[in-house]
VEXMI-663005 format. One line per field, with one value per residue: residue in three letters; y, z, x of N, C-alpha, C in turn. Coordinates in nm, 2 decimals. Atoms other than C-alpha are relative to their C-alpha. Layout:
aa <- ALA_...;
n_c2 <- Y_...;
n_c3 <- Z_...;
n_c1 <- X_...;
ca_c2 <- Y_...;
ca_c3 <- Z_...;
ca_c1 <- X_...;
c_c2 <- Y_...;
c_c3 <- Z_...;
c_c1 <- X_...;
//
This chain:
aa <- MET_THR_LYS_GLU_ARG_PHE_TRP_GLN_MET_LEU_PHE_TYR_ALA_SER_LEU_ALA_VAL_LEU_THR_LEU_TRP_THR_ILE_LEU_LYS_SER_ALA_GLY_ILE_ILE_ASN_THR_PRO_PRO_TRP_LEU_ALA_PHE_GLY_VAL_PRO_LEU_ALA_GLY_LEU_ILE_ILE_SER_LEU_LEU_SER_PHE_TYR_GLN_ASN_ILE_MET_ASP_LYS_ILE_ASN_GLN_ILE_ALA_VAL_GLY_LEU_ALA_THR_LEU_THR_THR_ARG_VAL_ASN_HIS_LEU_ASP_THR_ASP_LEU_ASN_GLY_ILE_LYS_ASN_LYS_LEU_ASP_ARG_VAL_ASP_SER_ASP_ILE_HIS_ARG_ILE_ARG_PHE_ALA_ILE_ALA_GLY_THR_LYS_SER_ALA;
n_c2 <- 0.06_0.03_-0.06_0.09_-0.02_-0.13_0.01_0.08_-0.08_-0.10_0.07_0.02_-0.13_-0.06_0.08_-0.03_-0.13_0.02_0.07_-0.10_-0.10_0.06_0.02_-0.13_-0.06_0.07_-0.03_-0.14_-0.09_-0.09_-0.07_-0.07_-0.02_0.12_0.00_0.04_0.13_0.10_-0.02_0.08_0.14_0.01_-0.01_0.12_0.11_-0.02_0.03_0.14_0.07_-0.03_0.07_0.14_0.02_-0.01_0.12_0.11_-0.03_0.04_0.14_0.04_-0.02_0.10_0.12_-0.02_0.01_0.15_0.07_-0.03_0.08_0.14_0.01_-0.01_0.13_0.11_-0.01_0.05_0.15_0.06_0.00_0.11_0.13_0.02_0.04_0.13_0.09_0.01_0.09_0.14_0.04_0.03_0.12_0.11_0.03_0.06_0.14_0.07_0.02_0.09_0.13_0.04_0.04_0.13_0.10_0.02_0.08_0.13_0.07_0.02;
n_c3 <- 0.06_-0.11_0.02_0.09_0.14_0.05_0.05_0.12_0.11_0.04_0.07_0.13_0.07_0.04_0.11_0.12_0.05_0.07_0.13_0.09_0.04_0.09_0.13_0.07_0.03_0.11_0.11_0.04_-0.04_-0.11_0.03_-0.12_-0.01_-0.06_-0.15_-0.03_0.05_-0.10_-0.13_-0.01_-0.03_-0.13_-0.11_0.00_-0.06_-0.14_-0.07_0.01_-0.09_-0.13_-0.03_-0.01_-0.13_-0.10_0.01_-0.06_-0.15_-0.06_0.00_-0.10_-0.13_-0.02_-0.04_-0.13_-0.09_0.00_-0.07_-0.14_-0.05_0.00_-0.11_-0.12_-0.01_-0.03_-0.14_-0.08_0.02_-0.09_-0.14_-0.02_0.00_-0.13_-0.10_0.03_-0.04_-0.15_-0.04_0.03_-0.10_-0.12_0.02_0.00_-0.14_-0.07_0.05_-0.06_-0.14_0.00_0.03_-0.11_-0.10_0.04_-0.02_-0.15_-0.05_0.05_-0.07_-0.14;
n_c1 <- -0.12_-0.10_-0.13_-0.08_0.06_-0.04_-0.14_0.00_0.06_-0.10_-0.11_0.05_0.02_-0.13_-0.05_0.08_-0.04_-0.13_0.02_0.07_-0.10_-0.09_0.07_0.02_-0.13_-0.06_0.09_-0.03_0.11_-0.05_-0.13_-0.04_-0.14_-0.06_0.01_0.14_0.02_-0.04_0.07_0.12_-0.03_-0.07_0.10_0.08_-0.08_-0.02_0.12_0.03_-0.09_0.04_0.13_-0.04_-0.07_0.10_0.08_-0.08_-0.01_0.13_0.00_-0.09_0.06_0.11_-0.07_-0.06_0.11_0.03_-0.11_0.02_0.11_-0.04_-0.09_0.08_0.07_-0.09_-0.03_0.11_0.00_-0.11_0.05_0.10_-0.06_-0.08_0.10_0.04_-0.11_0.00_0.11_-0.04_-0.10_0.07_0.07_-0.10_-0.04_0.12_0.01_-0.11_0.03_0.11_-0.06_-0.08_0.09_0.06_-0.11_-0.01_0.12_0.00_-0.10_0.03;
ca_c2 <- 13.37_13.20_13.33_13.03_13.07_13.44_13.36_13.09_13.33_13.60_13.35_13.25_13.61_13.72_13.43_13.52_13.88_13.76_13.53_13.80_14.05_13.81_13.73_14.09_14.20_13.93_14.02_14.38_14.52_14.66_14.91_15.03_15.17_14.91_15.02_14.96_14.65_14.47_14.62_14.44_14.09_14.15_14.27_13.98_13.74_13.89_13.88_13.52_13.41_13.59_13.44_13.10_13.14_13.25_12.95_12.71_12.88_12.82_12.46_12.42_12.58_12.34_12.05_12.19_12.22_11.86_11.74_11.92_11.76_11.42_11.47_11.56_11.25_11.02_11.16_11.09_10.74_10.68_10.79_10.56_10.27_10.32_10.31_9.99_9.84_9.93_9.76_9.45_9.44_9.45_9.18_8.96_9.00_8.92_8.60_8.50_8.55_8.35_8.06_8.06_8.05_7.76_7.57_7.62_7.48_7.18_7.08_7.12;
ca_c3 <- 6.56_6.78_6.82_6.64_6.34_6.32_6.28_6.02_5.82_5.84_5.72_5.42_5.34_5.34_5.11_4.88_4.86_4.77_4.50_4.35_4.36_4.19_3.92_3.85_3.86_3.62_3.39_3.38_3.53_3.84_3.76_4.08_4.16_4.28_4.65_4.65_4.44_4.72_5.00_4.92_4.90_5.20_5.41_5.30_5.38_5.72_5.81_5.69_5.89_6.20_6.18_6.12_6.42_6.63_6.52_6.61_6.95_7.02_6.93_7.15_7.44_7.39_7.41_7.72_7.89_7.79_7.93_8.26_8.29_8.21_8.47_8.73_8.65_8.66_9.00_9.13_8.98_9.16_9.49_9.44_9.35_9.66_9.87_9.70_9.76_10.13_10.16_9.98_10.22_10.51_10.36_10.30_10.66_10.78_10.56_10.69_11.05_10.98_10.83_11.12_11.36_11.16_11.16_11.54_11.60_11.38_11.57_11.91;
ca_c1 <- 6.81_7.06_7.41_7.56_7.32_7.42_7.79_7.72_7.50_7.77_8.03_7.82_7.72_8.08_8.17_7.88_8.00_8.35_8.22_7.99_8.27_8.51_8.26_8.18_8.54_8.66_8.36_8.48_8.16_8.34_8.62_8.79_9.12_9.38_9.37_8.99_9.02_9.19_8.98_8.65_8.80_9.03_8.74_8.53_8.81_8.87_8.50_8.46_8.77_8.65_8.30_8.45_8.68_8.38_8.18_8.47_8.51_8.14_8.17_8.48_8.29_8.00_8.25_8.42_8.08_8.00_8.33_8.27_7.93_8.08_8.35_8.09_7.88_8.18_8.27_7.92_7.94_8.28_8.12_7.83_8.05_8.27_7.95_7.84_8.19_8.17_7.83_7.96_8.26_8.02_7.80_8.11_8.22_7.86_7.86_8.20_8.08_7.76_7.96_8.20_7.90_7.74_8.07_8.09_7.74_7.80_8.12_7.96;
c_c2 <- -0.02_0.06_-0.08_0.02_0.13_-0.01_-0.09_0.08_0.11_-0.06_-0.02_0.13_0.06_-0.08_0.03_0.14_-0.02_-0.07_0.09_0.10_-0.05_-0.02_0.13_0.07_-0.06_0.03_0.14_0.10_0.10_0.05_0.09_0.02_-0.12_0.00_-0.05_-0.14_-0.11_0.02_-0.08_-0.15_-0.02_0.01_-0.12_-0.12_0.01_-0.03_-0.15_-0.08_0.03_-0.07_-0.15_-0.03_0.01_-0.13_-0.12_0.02_-0.04_-0.15_-0.06_0.02_-0.10_-0.14_0.01_-0.01_-0.15_-0.08_0.03_-0.07_-0.15_-0.03_0.00_-0.13_-0.12_0.01_-0.05_-0.15_-0.07_0.00_-0.11_-0.14_-0.03_-0.03_-0.14_-0.10_-0.01_-0.09_-0.14_-0.05_-0.04_-0.13_-0.12_-0.03_-0.06_-0.15_-0.08_-0.03_-0.11_-0.14_-0.05_-0.04_-0.13_-0.11_-0.03_-0.08_-0.14_-0.09_-0.02_-0.10;
c_c3 <- 0.11_-0.04_-0.10_-0.15_-0.06_-0.06_-0.13_-0.12_-0.04_-0.08_-0.15_-0.08_-0.04_-0.12_-0.13_-0.06_-0.07_-0.13_-0.10_-0.04_-0.10_-0.14_-0.08_-0.04_-0.12_-0.13_-0.05_0.04_0.11_-0.04_0.12_0.00_0.08_0.15_0.04_-0.05_0.10_0.13_0.02_0.03_0.13_0.11_0.01_0.06_0.15_0.07_0.00_0.10_0.14_0.04_0.01_0.13_0.11_0.01_0.06_0.15_0.07_0.01_0.11_0.14_0.03_0.04_0.14_0.11_0.01_0.08_0.15_0.06_0.01_0.12_0.13_0.02_0.03_0.15_0.09_-0.01_0.09_0.14_0.02_0.00_0.12_0.11_-0.02_0.04_0.15_0.05_-0.03_0.09_0.13_-0.01_0.00_0.14_0.08_-0.04_0.06_0.15_0.02_-0.03_0.11_0.12_-0.03_0.02_0.15_0.06_-0.05_0.08_0.15_0.03;
c_c1 <- 0.10_0.14_0.08_-0.05_0.05_0.14_0.01_-0.06_0.10_0.11_-0.04_-0.03_0.13_0.06_-0.08_0.04_0.14_-0.02_-0.06_0.10_0.10_-0.06_-0.01_0.13_0.06_-0.09_0.03_-0.11_0.05_0.14_0.03_0.15_0.07_-0.01_-0.14_-0.02_0.04_-0.07_-0.12_0.03_0.07_-0.10_-0.09_0.07_0.01_-0.13_-0.04_0.09_-0.04_-0.13_0.03_0.07_-0.10_-0.08_0.08_0.01_-0.13_-0.01_0.10_-0.06_-0.11_0.07_0.06_-0.11_-0.05_0.10_-0.01_-0.12_0.03_0.09_-0.08_-0.08_0.09_0.04_-0.11_-0.01_0.11_-0.04_-0.10_0.06_0.08_-0.10_-0.05_0.11_0.01_-0.11_0.03_0.10_-0.07_-0.08_0.09_0.04_-0.12_-0.01_0.11_-0.03_-0.11_0.06_0.09_-0.10_-0.07_0.10_0.02_-0.11_0.01_0.11_-0.04_-0.10;
//
């Protein structure tokens, strides 16, 4: 089981416990003192919020890694395009020199 799947399962399990507890409490099946009556839903809520937070942080981390990879690829692309630009400048100067040489031979 992957780490991400674990946090999702924990989130849904805590929500299921909260739902089941709420149904049983409102049906009168669960009779607990007031201090304990708030303990189960509060614990379930805290666990669900923490697992939801962890799941979001994992997604943000995946996005950050993807952006770092994208930045690296763009930098490589920029380097390659600068190399192509330099080669095109040399080709342009060679063509200019050849045209000048051809024009010089025609007039002579």
